C-alpha positions in Angstrom: 107.3 75.0 99.0 109.8 72.9 96.7 105.9 71.1 95.2 104.5 74.4 94.6 107.6 75.8 93.3 107.3 73.3 90.0 103.9 75.4 89.3 105.3 78.5 89.7 105.7 80.9 86.5 107.2 83.5 87.9 107.6 85.6 91.3 107.0 89.4 91.9 107.6 91.8 94.4 104.8 93.4 95.1 101.3 93.8 94.5 101.6 96.1 91.2 103.5 93.6 89.4 101.4 90.4 90.5 98.2 92.9 88.9 100.4 93.3 85.5 101.2 89.8 85.7 97.5 89.4 85.6 96.6 92.0 83.5 98.8 90.7 80.4 97.7 87.0 80.7 101.2 86.0 81.8 99.6 84.0 85.0 96.0 83.5 85.8 96.3 82.9 89.7 98.2 84.5 92.5 98.7 84.5 96.1 98.9 88.2 96.6 97.5 91.0 99.5 93.6 92.2 99.3 94.6 95.1 97.4 95.4 93.0 93.7 91.9 92.2 93.7 90.8 95.2 94.3 92.4 97.0 92.0 92.2 95.1 89.1 88.7 95.5 89.7 88.7 99.0 89.1 89.9 98.3 85.6 86.8 95.7 85.0 89.0 92.8 84.8 87.1 89.9 85.9 88.4 88.9 89.2 87.6 87.0 91.9 89.1 86.4 95.8 88.8 83.3 97.3 88.9 83.6 101.0 87.0 80.4 101.8 90.5 78.5 101.1 90.3 75.3 103.1 94.4 75.9 104.4 93.0 79.1 105.6 93.3 82.8 104.2 96.6 84.2 105.3 96.2 88.1 107.3 97.9 90.4 109.6 96.4 92.3 112.1 98.4 96.2 112.6 98.7 98.6 115.9 99.8 102.0 116.2 102.0 102.5 119.4 104.2 106.2 121.1 106.8 105.3 122.5 107.5 107.0 126.1 109.9 110.1 125.5 109.2 110.0 122.0 110.0 113.2 120.2 106.8 114.6 118.5 102.8 115.8 119.5 101.2 113.9 121.2 98.1 115.2 120.2 98.9 115.1 116.5 100.1 111.0 117.7 95.6 111.0 118.4 94.7 113.2 115.6 96.2 110.2 113.3 94.5 108.0 114.8 90.9 109.4 115.2 91.5 109.5 111.6 92.2 106.4 111.0 89.1 104.9 112.6 87.3 107.4 111.1 83.8 106.1 108.9 85.4 107.7 105.9 89.2 105.9 106.5 87.4 102.6 107.4 85.3 102.9 103.8 88.4 104.0 102.2 89.9 101.6 103.3 87.6 98.6 102.5 86.2 99.9 99.3 89.3 100.9 97.5 92.3 99.0 99.1 90.4 95.6 99.8 91.4 95.3 103.6 89.3 94.6 106.6 89.4 97.5 109.3 88.6 97.5 112.7 85.7 100.2 112.6 83.1 98.0 113.1 80.0 99.8 112.6 81.1 100.5 108.6 81.9 96.7 108.5 78.4 96.0 109.1 77.5 98.6 106.8 79.7 98.0 103.8 81.9 94.8 104.7 79.5 92.2 103.3 79.3 94.2 99.7 83.4 94.3 99.6 83.6 90.8 100.7 83.8 91.0 104.4 80.6 90.7 106.1 81.0 90.6 110.0 84.4 91.0 111.3 84.2 87.4 113.2 83.3 85.6 109.8 86.2 87.2 108.0 88.7 86.1 110.6 87.5 83.0 110.7 89.6 79.8 109.5 92.6 82.5 109.8 96.2 81.8 109.5 97.4 84.8 111.2 100.5 85.9 110.3 103.1 86.8 113.6 106.5 87.5 114.1 108.9 84.1 114.1 111.7 84.2 115.9 115.2 85.6 114.3 117.1 82.6 114.1 114.3 80.8 112.5 113.5 83.7 110.3 116.9 83.7 108.5 116.3 79.9 108.6 113.1 80.6 106.3 115.0 83.4 104.3 117.8 81.3 103.4 115.6 78.2 102.2 113.2 80.3 100.4 116.4 81.7 98.1 117.1 78.7 97.7 114.1 77.2 96.6 113.9 80.2 94.2 117.3 79.8 92.8 116.9 76.2 91.7 116.5 76.2 88.4 115.4 72.4 88.1 112.4 73.6 90.1 111.8 76.2 87.2 109.0 76.2 84.6 
């Protein structure tokens, strides 16, 4: 990370800030989540996303749970999951946010034109994000803050 830091113009807090930096021309390349390429494309900017890096693409998966004895309506929880899995929701996530979806039918139908292809092609050469042990996470956070704060590495 220290070697990469030498070429970093700035660190942004979220996708919107990164998108603004790209729109302004202040940065030309960034490592960010999919929605930045999608939203910049809405503005007609020539944007490309490289999912075929030698290092692999960074990704994660999410799941929903309902805790035993949790307050709330079990039926509403099922309604939410059903709505999330609906074709219209999957299409929106793919086309508007630029993310893949667990609805394999929609992924097969419109995934390729949105840069995903099949779910299998999307998940090959993937760096899966996973939780880290708390002690390691704290160590990584401290080191990250030191790298960002070290002025000898700033451009």
